[in-house]
LUMNU-708681 format. One record per residue: z, y, x of N, C-alpha, C in turn. Coordinates in steps of 0.05 Angstrom, whole numbers, padded with zeros to 5 digits, always signed. Atoms other than C-alpha are relative to their C-alpha. Layout:
<torvos>
ZYXZYXZYX...
</torvos>
This chain:
<torvos>
-00002-00025+00017+00001+00001+00000+00000+00023+00017+00001-00027-00016+00009+00048+00058-00027+00009+00004+00027-00007+00000-00066+00046+00068-00010+00015-00024+00008-00012+00025-00077+00061-00003+00011+00027-00004-00012-00024+00004-00027+00115-00006-00013+00022+00020+00013-00020-00019-00056+00149+00058-00029+00007-00009+00027-00006+00009-00125+00144+00029+00002+00018-00025-00001-00020+00020-00102+00180-00034+00006+00028+00009-00006-00026-00010-00071+00234+00005-00023+00013+00015+00024-00010-00013-00134+00242+00046-00018+00012-00020+00018-00008+00019-00173+00247-00016+00009+00027-00015-00011-00023+00012-00127+00299-00047-00002+00024+00018+00003-00021-00018-00129+00340+00016-00030+00007+00005+00026-00005-00004-00203+00341+00016-00011-00003+00028+00007+00005-00027-00209+00313+00086-00026-00012+00003+00027+00013-00006-00274+00292+00118+00003-00028-00002+00003+00031-00001-00295+00218+00105-00016-00010+00023+00015+00012-00021-00313+00184+00169+00001-00030+00001+00000+00029+00001-00308+00112+00144-00025-00012+00000+00024+00011+00000-00360+00062+00135-00017+00003-00024+00016-00006+00021-00383+00081+00067+00011+00029-00009-00007-00026+00004-00383+00152+00040-00005+00006-00031+00001-00006+00027-00377+00187-00028-00028+00009-00009+00025-00006+00011-00437+00190-00074+00008+00007-00029-00009-00007+00024-00420+00231-00136-00023+00000-00021+00021-00003+00020-00489+00240-00170-00016-00024+00001+00017+00021+00001-00530+00183-00193-00026+00005-00015+00027-00006+00012-00605+00182-00212-00013-00028-00003+00012+00023+00002-00648+00127-00235-00014-00011+00023+00016+00011-00025-00676+00079-00184-00027-00007-00007+00030+00005+00006-00749+00070-00177-00004-00031+00003+00009+00027-00005-00743-00004-00162+00004-00015-00029-00002+00012+00027-00758-00044-00227+00017-00027+00002-00015+00025+00003-00711-00101-00250-00019-00023-00009+00017+00021+00008-00738-00172-00261-00003+00000-00029+00007+00002+00027-00770-00186-00326+00020-00018-00013-00018+00016+00015-00723-00218-00377+00029+00006+00007-00030-00003-00007-00658-00191-00345+00007+00032-00010-00004-00027+00004-00666-00118-00371+00024+00004-00020-00022-00004+00023-00618-00125-00432+00026-00010+00013-00026+00012-00010-00565-00161-00388+00007+00007+00025-00004-00004-00028-00565-00127-00321+00024+00020+00005-00023-00022-00003-00504-00078-00332+00027-00011-00005-00030+00006+00005-00428-00083-00329+00007+00010-00029-00009-00010+00026-00396-00078-00398+00020+00024+00008-00016-00026-00005-00358-00011-00407+00030-00009+00006-00030+00008-00003-00290-00049-00410+00003-00008+00029-00001+00008-00028-00304-00082-00342-00003+00024+00018+00003-00024-00016-00326-00014-00315+00025+00013+00002-00023-00016+00002-00264+00019-00338+00022-00013+00017-00022+00016-00014-00218-00036-00310-00004+00003+00031+00002-00003-00029-00249-00032-00242+00002+00028+00012-00004-00026-00007-00250+00041-00238+00030+00009+00001-00028-00006+00002-00177+00044-00257+00015-00012+00024-00012+00014-00024-00162-00005-00201-00014+00006+00026+00017-00006-00023-00205+00031-00151+00017+00003+00025-00019-00004-00022-00145+00052-00105+00009-00028+00011-00009+00027-00007-00118-00020-00103-00023-00017+00014+00021+00013-00013-00186-00049-00090-00009+00011+00026+00007-00012-00023-00201+00001-00038+00019-00009+00024-00018+00008-00019-00139-00019-00002-00005-00030+00011+00010+00029-00007-00159-00093-00003-00024-00002+00017+00024+00000-00017-00228-00076+00023+00007+00009+00029-00007-00010-00027-00198-00036+00081+00014-00020+00017-00015+00019-00017-00152-00092+00100-00016-00023+00007+00019+00023-00010-00207-00144+00098-00016+00009+00023+00017-00012-00022-00250-00097+00141+00014-00003+00027-00017-00004-00022-00193-00086+00189+00007-00031+00013-00007+00027-00009-00176-00160+00192-00023-00018+00010+00024+00015-00010-00247-00189+00201-00015+00013+00020+00019-00013-00019-00279-00140+00245+00017+00013+00026-00012-00012-00025-00257-00119+00317-00012+00026+00006+00010-00027-00006-00260-00045+00327+00006+00007+00029-00004-00009-00025-00260-00009+00393+00032+00008-00002-00029-00004+00002-00185-00002+00412+00007+00029-00006-00009-00024+00004-00184+00071+00410-00005+00010-00029+00003-00007+00029-00203+00071+00336+00021-00015-00016-00020+00014+00016-00142+00027+00316+00021+00021-00003-00020-00021+00009-00106+00089+00289+00004+00003-00030-00004-00004+00026-00074+00107+00223-00022+00018-00010+00017-00019+00011-00121+00165+00215-00028-00013-00005+00026+00015+00004-00183+00119+00223+00001-00017-00024-00003+00017+00023-00155+00069+00174+00000+00016-00024+00000-00018+00025-00144+00126+00122-00028+00005-00007+00027-00005+00008-00215+00143+00128-00016-00024-00011+00013+00023+00011-00236+00071+00115+00007-00002-00029-00011+00002+00029-00192+00069+00052-00016+00019-00017+00013-00020+00014-00220+00133+00027-00028-00005-00006+00027+00004+00001-00291+00115+00040-00005-00024-00019+00005+00023+00018-00284+00045+00008+00006+00007-00029-00007-00010+00028-00254+00076-00056-00024+00015-00012+00021-00014+00008-00308+00126-00061-00026-00018-00004+00025+00017+00000-00364+00074-00048+00005-00019-00023-00002+00017+00022-00332+00027-00098-00007+00014-00027+00007-00015+00024-00335+00080-00153-00029+00003-00006+00028-00004+00002-00405+00094-00138-00016-00027-00009+00008+00026+00003-00423+00020-00139+00003-00009-00029-00008+00007+00029-00386+00006-00204-00015+00014-00020+00016-00015+00021-00422+00062-00242-00031-00008+00002+00028+00010-00002-00488+00037-00214-00004-00027-00016+00004+00022+00014-00476-00029-00240+00005+00001-00029-00005-00005+00030-00454-00002-00307-00025+00012-00013+00023-00012+00013-00514+00042-00319-00027-00005+00016+00024+00006-00014-00565+00015-00269-00016+00022+00015+00014-00022-00012-00578+00082-00236+00010+00000+00034-00003+00001-00030-00583+00087-00159+00006+00026+00012-00005-00024-00011-00567+00142-00110-00024+00015+00003+00022-00013-00006-00613+00199-00103-00003+00005+00028+00008-00002-00028-00647+00222-00038+00022+00017+00014-00022-00015-00012-00593+00274-00026+00026-00018+00005-00023+00016-00004-00539+00223-00034-00006-00019+00022+00005+00017-00025-00570+00178+00017+00000+00017+00027-00002-00017-00022-00574+00237+00062+00029+00002+00010-00030-00001-00010-00498+00242+00061+00009-00024+00010-00007+00026-00014-00493+00168+00073-00008+00000+00027+00010+00001-00027-00537+00177+00132+00018+00017+00019-00017-00020-00017-00491+00235+00158+00022-00018+00009-00021+00017-00006-00436+00183+00157-00007-00018+00026+00011+00018-00023-00477+00137+00204+00001+00017+00025+00000-00017-00027-00486+00196+00253+00028+00003+00007-00027-00005-00007-00411+00210+00250+00012-00027+00017-00006+00024-00015-00400+00137+00270-00010-00003+00027+00013+00000-00027-00449+00143+00328+00018+00021+00019-00015-00018-00017-00407+00204+00352+00027-00013+00007-00024+00013-00006-00346+00160+00351-00005-00025+00016+00008+00023-00016-00385+00106+00390+00009-00025-00012-00006+00025+00014-00372+00053+00337-00027-00017+00003+00024+00017-00006-00423-00004+00355-00013-00004-00028+00018+00006+00027-00480-00011+00301+00007-00025-00014-00007+00027+00014-00466-00085+00290+00026-00001-00012-00025-00003+00012-00393-00069+00276-00002+00017-00028+00005-00019+00024-00415-00013+00226-00013-00016-00023+00015+00013+00021-00464-00057+00189+00017-00027-00010-00018+00023+00008-00414-00118+00189+00021+00010-00020-00020-00011+00018-00364-00072+00154-00013+00004-00025+00013-00003+00025-00416-00058+00101+00000-00027-00016+00003+00028+00013-00425-00133+00088+00026-00008-00010-00025+00009+00009-00351-00145+00084+00008+00014-00025-00006-00015+00023-00341-00088+00036-00015-00009-00024+00015+00012+00023-00397-00113-00009+00009-00026-00011-00010+00024+00008-00369-00180-00009+00026+00002-00019-00026-00006+00014-00299-00155-00031-00008+00012-00029+00009-00013+00025-00334-00112-00086-00009-00022-00020+00009+00021+00021-00370-00172-00115+00020-00019-00007-00021+00019+00009-00310-00217-00114+00018+00014-00021-00015-00015+00020-00273-00161-00151-00015+00000-00028+00018+00000+00026-00331-00157-00203+00002-00024-00014+00002+00026+00012-00335-00230-00214+00029-00009-00009-00029+00007+00007-00258-00238-00214+00008+00013-00028-00006-00015+00024-00250-00183-00267-00015-00013-00024+00014+00010+00022-00306-00210-00309+00013-00029-00009-00008+00024+00008-00278-00280-00306+00026-00002-00014-00029+00000+00013-00207-00259-00327-00005+00012-00031-00001-00015+00023-00230-00214-00384-00025-00003-00019+00024+00001+00014-00301-00229-00406-00017-00024+00005+00022+00021-00004-00354-00281-00413-00025+00013+00001+00024-00017-00005-00418-00257-00382-00024-00021+00004+00020+00019-00004-00486-00293-00384-00008-00001+00031+00008+00002-00025-00508-00320-00319-00023+00017+00013+00021-00018-00006-00572-00278-00320+00012+00026+00006-00011-00024-00007-00528-00216-00319+00014+00000+00025-00011+00002-00027-00489-00240-00261-00021-00001+00024+00022+00002-00019-00554-00255-00222-00010+00026+00003+00010-00025-00001-00578-00187-00240+00019+00022+00014-00022-00016-00014-00513-00153-00217+00002-00005+00030+00001+00005-00031-00515-00190-00150-00024+00013+00011+00022-00013-00013-00584-00164-00140+00002+00029+00002-00005-00025-00005-00562-00095-00149+00019+00006+00020-00018-00003-00024-00506-00103-00102-00013-00002+00026+00017+00003-00025-00556-00129-00049-00017+00024+00005+00019-00025-00004-00604-00070-00063+00017+00023+00010-00018-00023-00007-00545-00022-00057+00008+00000+00030-00009+00005-00029-00523-00052+00010-00023+00006+00017+00022-00005-00017-00595-00049+00035-00007+00029+00002+00006-00028+00000-00604+00024+00016+00019+00014+00020-00021-00013-00017-00539+00045+00049-00006-00008+00031+00003+00009-00029-00553+00001+00112-00024+00013+00015+00023-00015-00012-00621+00031+00121+00004+00026+00006-00004-00029-00005-00600+00104+00114+00020+00002+00023-00020-00005-00022-00540+00095+00156-00010-00008+00029+00010+00013-00023-00574+00052+00207-00019+00022+00015+00022-00020-00012-00631+00101+00218+00012+00025+00011-00017-00026-00010-00584+00163+00224+00018-00008+00025-00015+00007-00023-00540+00126+00271-00018-00004+00024+00016+00005-00024-00596+00104+00318-00011+00030+00010+00012-00026-00007-00626+00175+00315+00022+00015+00016-00021-00016-00012-00559+00207+00334+00007-00014+00027-00006+00012-00023-00544+00154+00385-00021+00006+00024+00021-00008-00019-00611+00166+00421+00002+00029+00010-00005-00028-00009-00597+00241+00420+00026+00004+00018-00025-00003-00016-00527+00230+00450-00008-00011+00027+00008+00012-00024-00558+00186+00503-00015+00019+00019+00016-00019-00014-00610+00236+00523+00016+00023+00009-00020-00024-00010-00556+00292+00525+00019-00011+00026-00016+00011-00022-00512+00247+00570-00018-00003+00026+00017+00005-00022-00572+00230+00615-00005+00029+00012+00005-00028-00010-00585+00307+00621+00021+00008+00015-00027-00007-00015-00513+00318+00639+00000-00013+00028+00001+00016-00023-00518+00264+00690-00016+00012+00022+00020-00012-00018-00580+00294+00720+00010+00026+00011-00011-00022-00011-00547+00360+00727+00023-00002+00021-00021+00008-00018-00485+00329+00762-00014-00008+00025+00011+00013-00024-00527+00291+00810-00017+00022+00016+00010-00024-00012-00569+00353+00827+00016+00017+00015-00021-00016-00011-00509+00390+00842+00011-00012+00024-00011+00015-00022-00481+00334+00886-00022+00001+00024+00020+00000-00020-00547+00331+00925-00004+00027+00012+00000-00025-00010-00543+00405+00935+00024+00007+00014-00024-00006-00015-00475+00398+00966+00024+00008-00014-00023-00007+00015-00429+00412+00910+00019-00024-00003-00019+00021+00003-00366+00368+00912+00025+00011-00010-00026-00013+00010-00318+00416+00876+00015-00017-00022-00016+00015+00019-00265+00391+00829-00012+00002-00027+00015-00002+00026-00307+00419+00771-00023-00020-00003+00022+00018+00003-00363+00377+00789+00009-00030-00006-00013+00025+00007-00318+00314+00789+00008-00002-00029-00007+00000+00027-00293+00333+00722-00025-00002-00018+00024+00004+00015-00365+00340+00696-00012-00028+00003+00009+00027-00003-00382+00273+00726+00016-00017-00019-00018+00018+00020-00323+00240+00686-00007+00006-00029+00006-00005+00026-00342+00275+00624-00026-00012-00009+00027+00015+00009-00414+00243+00623+00004-00028+00011-00006+00025-00009-00382+00176+00647-00019-00009+00023+00015+00006-00027-00415+00181+00716+00020-00007+00020-00019+00007-00020-00375+00143+00766-00011+00005+00029+00009-00007-00027-00384+00174+00834+00020-00009+00022-00016+00014-00016-00355+00127+00883-00016-00007+00026+00014+00008-00024-00382+00128+00955+00011-00023+00014+00024-00011-00015-00409+00104+01002-00025-00006-00016+00027+00002+00010-00481+00114+00982-00023+00000+00022+00025-00003-00019-00546+00103+01018-00019+00016-00019+00018-00015+00018-00594+00156+00993-00028-00005+00009+00029+00007-00005-00667+00139+00986-00018+00020-00017+00021-00018+00014-00724+00188+00968-00023-00018-00009+00021+00017+00011-00779+00154+00928-00023+00017-00014+00022-00010+00011-00849+00177+00912-00012-00021-00019+00009+00018+00018-00870+00139+00849-00022+00011-00021+00018-00008+00019-00935+00155+00817-00006-00022-00023+00009+00022+00023-00948+00120+00748+00025-00002-00018-00018+00009+00020-00904+00084+00700+00027+00000+00007-00027+00000-00006-00831+00101+00702+00018-00024-00009-00014+00026+00007-00810+00039+00665-00003-00021+00021+00001+00020-00023-00840-00001+00721+00019+00009+00023-00018-00009-00021-00799+00040+00771+00028-00011-00006-00024+00012+00006-00737+00023+00732+00002-00032+00003-00001+00030-00001-00754-00050+00728+00000-00012+00029+00002+00010-00026-00773-00061+00799+00018+00011+00022-00019-00011-00022-00726-00013+00838+00027+00006-00010-00024-00011+00007-00675+00019+00799+00022-00023-00009-00018+00019+00010-00643-00041+00764+00007-00021+00024-00010+00016-00024-00646-00089+00827+00019+00014+00018-00018-00017-00019-00613-00033+00868+00024+00012-00012-00023-00013+00013-00565-00011+00814+00005+00027+00007+00001-00026-00009-00583+00059+00833+00007+00020-00019-00001-00025+00013-00559+00126+00809-00027+00016+00005+00025-00012-00004-00622+00164+00799-00001+00028-00011+00004-00027+00011-00644+00236+00791-00029+00010+00011+00026-00008-00008-00714+00268+00790+00001+00025+00018+00001-00022-00019-00728+00312+00849-00026+00018-00004+00026-00015+00008-00800+00333+00825-00015-00018-00019+00015+00015+00019-00855+00306+00781+00000-00029+00004+00002+00029-00005-00862+00240+00815+00016-00008+00024-00020+00007-00020-00805+00240+00867+00028-00002-00011-00027+00007+00010-00739+00211+00855+00020-00002+00024-00021+00005-00019-00673+00209+00893+00018-00021-00012-00018+00024+00004-00633+00144+00892+00026-00003+00016-00024+00005-00014-00560+00132+00907+00005-00029-00003+00000+00030+00002-00551+00059+00925+00025-00009+00018-00022+00011-00015-00491+00019+00947-00009-00011+00025+00012+00010-00026-00506+00005+01018+00005-00031+00007-00004+00029-00002-00480-00067+01012-00025-00016-00012+00023+00011+00014-00544-00079+00971-00024+00004+00018+00023-00004-00018-00604-00094+01016-00024+00013-00016+00023-00016+00017-00659-00043+00992-00025-00010+00007+00026+00005-00012-00715-00070+01034-00016-00020-00021+00016+00018+00017-00734-00131+00986-00010+00014-00026+00008-00015+00022-00736-00084+00925-00024+00018+00005+00020-00018-00007-00777-00033+00961-00027-00014+00007+00025+00015-00008-00826-00086+00990-00011-00010-00027+00014+00009+00026-00836-00116+00920-00012+00024-00015+00013-00024+00012-00848-00046+00891-00028+00008+00011+00025-00009-00014-00900-00030+00943-00024-00021-00005+00021+00018+00006-00937-00096+00928-00009+00006-00027+00010-00004+00028-00940-00077+00855-00013+00028-00003+00013-00026+00002-00955-00002+00863-00005+00007+00028+00009-00010-00028-00993+00015+00926+00007+00030+00007-00003-00028-00003-00979+00088+00916+00028+00008+00005-00028-00004-00006-00903+00083+00925+00005+00005+00028-00008-00008-00027-00871+00115+00985+00030+00003+00001-00031-00003-00002-00797+00109+01006+00009+00015+00026-00014-00011-00024-00756+00154+01053+00030-00008-00001-00027+00011+00002-00692+00121+01069+00020+00017+00021-00019-00016-00014-00636+00166+01091+00026-00016+00009-00025+00014-00010-00567+00151+01124+00020-00006-00021-00020+00007+00019-00506+00124+01089+00020+00023-00001-00020-00021+00001-00460+00178+01062+00028-00014-00007-00022+00015+00006-00390+00152+01068+00019+00017-00018-00017-00018+00016-00359+00213+01031-00020+00016-00019+00018-00014+00017-00387+00252+00972-00011+00027+00011+00009-00025-00015-00390+00314+01018-00022-00006+00017+00021+00006-00016-00440+00276+01057-00027-00008-00012+00025+00007+00017-00490+00260+01002-00020+00020+00001+00022-00019+00000-00524+00326+01004-00016-00002+00024+00016+00001-00025-00542+00319+01077-00016-00025+00002+00013+00023+00002-00562+00248+01070-00023+00001-00017+00022-00002+00018-00607+00266+01012-00021+00016+00015+00016-00018-00016-00638+00322+01056-00015-00016+00021+00013+00016-00021-00653+00272+01111-00016-00024-00013+00018+00022+00013-00681+00220+01064-00027+00013-00008+00023-00016+00009-00729+00273+01037-00017+00007+00026+00013-00007-00024-00745+00294+01108-00014-00025+00012+00012+00025-00010-00759+00223+01130-00027-00005-00017+00024+00005+00016-00807+00217+01073-00022+00017+00003+00021-00019-00006-00844+00281+01086-00011-00004+00028+00009+00002-00028-00848+00269+01162-00015-00028+00003+00010+00026-00001-00863+00196+01154-00032-00002-00011+00025-00001+00011-00923+00210+01109-00021+00011+00017+00018-00013-00019-00954+00255+01162-00003-00015+00024+00002+00013-00026-00937+00215+01222-00009-00028+00000+00009+00029+00003-00949+00144+01199-00009-00006-00028+00009+00000+00029-00991+00151+01134-00005-00028-00011+00007+00027+00009-01007+00076+01133+00025-00013-00008-00025+00013+00008-00932+00058+01125+00010+00009-00028-00012-00007+00029-00895+00059+01057+00029+00003+00001-00030-00004-00002-00823+00056+01081+00006+00015+00026-00004-00015-00022-00801+00111+01127+00032+00004+00004-00029-00001-00004-00729+00109+01157+00009+00022+00018-00013-00021-00014-00690+00170+01180+00009-00010+00028-00010+00009-00026-00661+00128+01236-00021-00001+00021+00023+00002-00019-00730+00120+01266-00013+00025+00004+00015-00025+00000-00758+00187+01248+00016+00025+00003-00017-00025-00002-00701+00234+01259-00007+00017+00022+00009-00016-00023-00725+00257+01328-00023+00017-00008+00023-00015+00010-00790+00277+01296+00005+00022-00021-00007-00020+00021-00757+00311+01238+00014+00024+00013-00010-00025-00015-00719+00355+01288-00021+00015+00011+00023-00014-00011-00782+00371+01322-00014+00017-00021+00016-00012+00022-00816+00386+01254+00015+00025-00011-00014-00022+00010-00761+00435+01239-00003+00027+00016+00007-00022-00018-00785+00481+01295-00029-00002+00010+00030+00005-00006-00862+00481+01292-00008+00014+00028+00011-00014-00024-00870+00532+01348+00012-00013+00027-00010+00016-00023-00824+00494+01397-00016-00025+00004+00016+00024-00002-00863+00432+01380-00027+00005+00011+00027-00009-00009-00928+00466+01391+00000+00003+00031+00000-00005-00029-00906+00488+01461+00004-00027+00016-00003+00025-00013-00883+00418+01477-00023-00016+00002+00026+00016+00001-00950+00385+01457-00018+00015+00021+00017-00011-00017-00988+00436+01497+00007-00005+00030-00008+00005-00028-00945+00426+01561-00006-00030+00009+00003+00030-00006-00954+00349+01559-00030-00006-00003+00028+00006+00003-01025+00346+01532-00020+00020+00005+00016-00026-00004-01051+00411+01557-00028-00005+00006+00027+00002-00008-01115+00387+01590-00017-00010-00023+00016+00011+00024-01136+00351+01525-00002+00019-00022+00003-00018+00021-01122+00409+01481-00017+00025+00004+00019-00023-00007-01168+00459+01516-00021+00001-00020+00021-00003+00020-01222+00484+01470-00026-00015+00013+00025+00014-00007-01285+00439+01471+00005-00026+00015-00003+00024-00018-01253+00382+01511-00002-00024-00019-00003+00022+00014-01240+00336+01453-00004+00008-00031+00008-00011+00027-01276+00362+01391+00004-00019-00023-00001+00022+00021-01277+00297+01352+00026-00017+00003-00025+00012-00002-01208+00274+01375+00000-00030+00012+00000+00030-00012-01232+00210+01410+00018-00004+00021-00018+00004-00025-01192+00220+01472+00028-00002-00007-00029+00002+00013-01127+00233+01433+00003-00027-00013-00003+00023+00016-01140+00174+01389+00002-00024+00021-00001+00023-00018-01156+00126+01448+00026+00001+00016-00025-00001-00016-01095+00150+01490+00023-00012-00018-00021+00009+00017-01049+00137+01429-00002-00029-00003+00003+00031+00005-01079+00067+01416+00009-00013+00026-00008+00014-00022-01069+00048+01488+00030+00000+00006-00031-00001-00003-00997+00074+01491+00015-00015-00021-00015+00013+00022-00981+00039+01427-00005-00031-00001+00007+00027-00001-01009-00030+01445+00009-00012+00027-00008+00014-00024-00996-00082+01497-00022-00001+00023+00021+00001-00020-01063-00077+01533-00027+00011-00011+00026-00012+00008-01135-00052+01533-00018-00019-00022+00011+00016+00019-01159-00110+01493+00009+00005-00027-00011-00005+00025-01113-00099+01438-00004+00028-00010+00004-00029+00008-01124-00023+01437-00030+00003-00009+00026+00001+00008-01200-00036+01434-00004-00011-00027+00001+00012+00026-01190-00082+01375+00012+00020-00021-00014-00018+00020-01145-00031+01340-00019+00023-00008+00019-00023+00003-01199+00023+01351-00027-00009-00012+00027+00010+00007-01258-00023+01334-00022+00007+00019+00020-00009-00022-01291-00009+01399-00002-00023+00019+00000+00018-00022-01315-00049+01459+00019+00009+00022-00018-00006-00021-01268-00054+01517-00008+00020+00018+00012-00018-00019-01314-00019+01564+00001+00030-00010+00000-00030+00011-01314+00042+01517+00027+00013+00003-00027-00012-00004-01239+00047+01520+00005+00006+00030-00003-00005-00027-01240+00041+01596-00015+00028+00009+00016-00025-00005-01294+00099+01598+00018+00022-00011-00012-00022+00010-01253+00143+01555+00027+00006+00017-00024-00002-00014-01188+00131+01595-00008+00014+00028+00008-00014-00024-01228+00153+01657-00002+00030-00005+00005-00030+00010-01249+00218+01621+00029+00014+00001-00029-00013+00002-01172+00230+01608+00010+00005+00027-00010-00003-00025-01154+00217+01679-00015+00025+00015+00012-00024-00014-01207+00269+01703+00007+00025-00009-00011-00026+00008-01175+00321+01662+00028+00005+00009-00027-00006-00011-01110+00314+01697+00023-00011-00017-00022+00011+00017-01070+00275+01643+00010-00027+00017-00010+00021-00015-01022+00228+01682+00004-00026-00015-00001+00024+00017-01035+00164+01642+00011-00021+00018-00008+00023-00015-01018+00119+01701+00027+00002+00010-00029-00004-00007-00948+00150+01714+00019-00011-00021-00016+00014+00022-00898+00102+01678+00023+00021-00007-00019-00017+00008-00848+00159+01677-00009+00022-00020+00011-00023+00018-00893+00203+01636-00013-00012-00024+00012+00015+00022-00921+00150+01589+00018+00007-00028-00014-00004+00023-00863+00160+01538-00003+00028-00009+00005-00026+00009-00874+00236+01538-00028+00003-00012+00026+00000+00013-00948+00226+01524+00000-00010-00028+00000+00011+00026-00933+00181+01468+00015+00019-00020-00014-00018+00018-00882+00230+01438-00016+00024-00007+00017-00025+00004-00928+00289+01447-00024-00009-00019+00022+00008+00019-00985+00251+01411+00010-00003-00027-00015+00003+00025-00937+00235+01354+00004+00027-00013-00006-00027+00009-00914+00305+01349-00024+00017-00007+00026-00015+00006-00985+00331+01349-00007-00003-00031+00008+00007+00027-00995+00296+01282+00014+00020-00019-00016-00017+00019-00940+00341+01251-00007+00028+00001+00006-00024+00000-00970+00403+01272-00022+00010-00021+00022-00009+00021-01010+00444+01220-00030-00001+00012+00028+00000-00011-01085+00437+01228-00008+00025+00010
</torvos>
């Protein structure tokens, strides 16, 4: 009785109804025709209707107790206030259904809109949809038991009437479930979009270096668990984003934020090996490119790690365009050079000076040949890499020597290789 009394108080106070069913005061004819032969016997007798309406409070209490005992709610909803809302809603819905069974009239469009708003309210409360619809089924079952029980005690009713009434109960449940379910899903999708937008804003701020207490509160508010360490990966992904989620984001369990139209920043647990997922993604989407940054052990390190991941991506695309995974650990030295183009230009000129003079290597053959020789184990492999005869490579090397480039000095070879690589980073 406590639930019933609370429901009555809630009703008298005019409080909002956030239960599983809501009030429908106005009834209009339903457009759905009833089966032929049942038209004369499809309604509740007036005496039965009056008895059910008089017992509405008690029946609503029984409905609420059945719902509470048969359905598991999220723990935070196990409160007196929420149970009061269930009782109030059950009472109102019972009255609507009994009147419908009495006169065969269904809810108007505006009434369904109010029902739908209740579904949106339950989405705000994060009540699972299957729990919501299960509550409707339990409530409808209790109502039907009450109808049949009252009829059995006080009246004799033809079987055809009982069948017709049962059909109306099912129709009513279908109408409510459809309206509430649609509104619930629409509101839930909107809430998820809003949460994702909030998460994006938090991650953008984190990558920009913000680790303030306010940022942590914002992360908690949108259920974003920021627990380093993180490996930060920049990813260029042209094409289907669902494919990105399937091949990369889910296997890596990555926190993700868009950096530009087709570039994404990923925060990955460093204990997860990222290479298998990256390799599988490249096999599926040849246009994908990854820049792998260092591990950020603290939230304050995430911004720098993200910068280095993006820098590895940018430098790697220019330095080794045929590769698809560029690691900051390998390219960091070139990234440092790239940060000061004028110093890099002077370095290249001092090491490769004789080859950079105007008119010496207009087509880039000598630079290309020197780099192939320095990057392979011998002349034969260099010739194969260039697609040339071995004698052509020997001839070009001789031209390079004649211009004073010390290609035979082992102490200078690493400088030559570094200068050739750095030259790729220079603006054309």
